N, C-alpha and C positions, 0 to 999 in steps of 0.2 A: 504494500500500500504506500502511496506517495507521502511526501513530507506533510505532516499534520493532517493527512487524509484529504487534502484539498484536491479537487479534480475538475478540469475544464473539459467540456464537450464542445468542440469547434464545429461550426458549419463550414461548408466548402465554397459553394458558388456565391459570389458576392461578398464573401467574408475573407477567407484565406486566399481565394483565387479572385483576382481583379478582372472579372469577366463581364461587367455590365454592358460594355460596348458590344461584345459578342452576342449577348442576350437580346439587346435592342435590335441589332441587325437581323438576327434569326427570327425574332418575333415579327418584325415587319415583313420578312419574306413569307412567313406563314399567313399574315394578314392579307398579303397580296393575292394569295390563292383564293380567298373568298371575296376579293374586291373591297376590303376594308382599307380605310385611310391609314397611312403610317403614323406611328406614335413618336412623339419627342421623348427624351429621357425624363423630363419633368412630368409629363402626362403618365408615362409608364409607372413612375414611382408613386404617383398619387393613387393610381387605380389597382395596382398589382395586389393579388391575394392568392392564398392557397386554400382549397384546391384550385388548380389553374382553370378548370372549366368555368368556375365562378368569375374569374377575371375576364374571360371571354364574354360571359353574360353581361358584365358591366359595360362592355364595349358594344355588344350587338343588340342589347335589350332583351335577350333571350339566351337560354343555354344552347350551345351548339348541338346539333344532332350527333348521334354516334358516328355517322359517316363523316360529318364535318370535323369532329374532334380527331378521329383517326387520321384524316388527311392533314390537318393543321399540325398535329403533334409530330407526325412523320416529317413534314417539311421543316418544322422548327428544329428537330434534333439533327437532321441532315446538315442544315446550315450552321447550327450551333457548334457541332463537333468539328466542322471545317475551321471555324474561327477559334475554337478553344485551344487548339494546338499553339496558337501565337499569343495566348494570354499569359501574363506573368503573375507572380504572387503579389498580394497587396503589400504596400510599402511597410517594411519592418517585420513582416510575418515570419520569415525564416529565422531571423535573429531572436524574436520573441519565443518561438517554439524551442529553439536550441537552448536559450537561457533558462527556460522553465524546466526542461529536461535535466540540464546540468545542475539545477538547484534541488533536484529530487522530487519535484512536483509531477503528478501524472496528468495526462491529457489523452483524449481520443477524438475521433472524427466521425461525424454522423451527417449524411447527406441524402437528399432525395434524388440525386443523380444516379443513373443506373450503376449498380455495383461493378459490373464488368468493365465499364468505361472509367469509373472513378479511380479505382485502385492503380491501374497502370499510369494514369495521368499524375496522381500524387507521387508515385515513385519516380516519374520523370523529373519532377521538381525537386527531388532529393530530400524530401522531408518525411517519407513513410516511417522511418525509424523513430520519429519523435512521438508516435502514437502507440498506446497500448493496444488499440483496436481501430480498424477502419470499416465502417459499414455504409454501403450505398443502398439504394432502393432495389429490392430483390425481384420485383415483378413490374407489371405495367400499371399498377394501381395509381389512381390520382389522389389518394388520401394524403392528408398532411402528415406531419412528423411524429405525432403523439404516440401512435402504436409502435412505430420504429424505435422511439426513445425508450419505451418499456423494455423491448427486447435487447436493445443496445446496453442498457445499464445492467440488465440481468446477466449478461455475458461477461461483465467486468467484476470479477470476484474481489471482495474486500473494499469496494467503493461504497461509502455511505451517502445516500442521496441528499441528505441535508448539508453535505459538504461539496455538492456539485453545482457548478455554474455553467450554463449554456451561453455561448457567444455566437450570435448570428446576425443576419441582416433583415430578417423577416418577422412579422408578427407571429407567424406560425412557430418560429423557434421559441418564443416566449410561451406560447400556448402549450407546446410540448414539454417545456420545463415545468410549468405549473401542473401539468397532467401527472407528473411523477413526483412532485414535491420539491423540485430543484429551483434554484434562482436563475435569472437570465439577465444578460446585458445585450442591448441591440446597437448595431453599428450602422451609421448612415451612408456608408459608401456603396451599398448594394442596391437591392430591389425596391426599397421603400423611401418615401420622403421622411424627413425628420418629423413633420407634423403627424403623419400617419403612425409612425413608431411611437411618438409620445402619447398617443391615445391608448396605447397598450397598458401603460402604467408601470413599466420597469425602467431602469436607467438607460438612457440613450447617449451614445458617445460618437465622436467624429474620427477616432483613430483606434487601431487595434491596441496600441500601447495604453491608451486610456481605458479601453475595455478590460484589459488585464488588471490594471490598477484598481478599477472599480470592483471587479470580481474578487480581488483580494479582500476588499472591505466587506463584501457581502457574506463571506464565509470565514 
């Protein structure tokens, strides 16, 4: 068990991976398939939510049909993974992860990105060894992170949930933390606007260094 039992669960997309430009590009490619107008970064951050079909409902005025969702999701992922290869880590992420590991603290990675795509990409960035465990989405479900968080923490032996802080860029990260009784800190560099994150009721920060500092205070 890590130093003082403190444990961080990191999100990947929009948190450790600086991929918001790739997400916007891929989203607009998917929108073009249905004749929807492209989104600006600001508009995306104000409207985005998990599960993603609800995000499309906000834009379309209705939920996409199964056929529309399958089509858009396929287009999005094709364009996203082409772009993701050129995305770098968020400023300071590698150094923060290394410093925490060297100090004896534990951390893990939980993402809604497909597991088979997530793990090779994390390894290519040279940070896989910083985590006790890495879990991506195991299936095609559009569910949020709460159920995955339960399974993720259950697989981490010796981690006390009251000493866990989730760091992510989405309201869903905070919901998943609350679902298991953990704390959360939300970062403004990813999928949500600061205003939408502040409505969640957990600490909101503008850098990963600040996120770690706040997490230390929470547990």
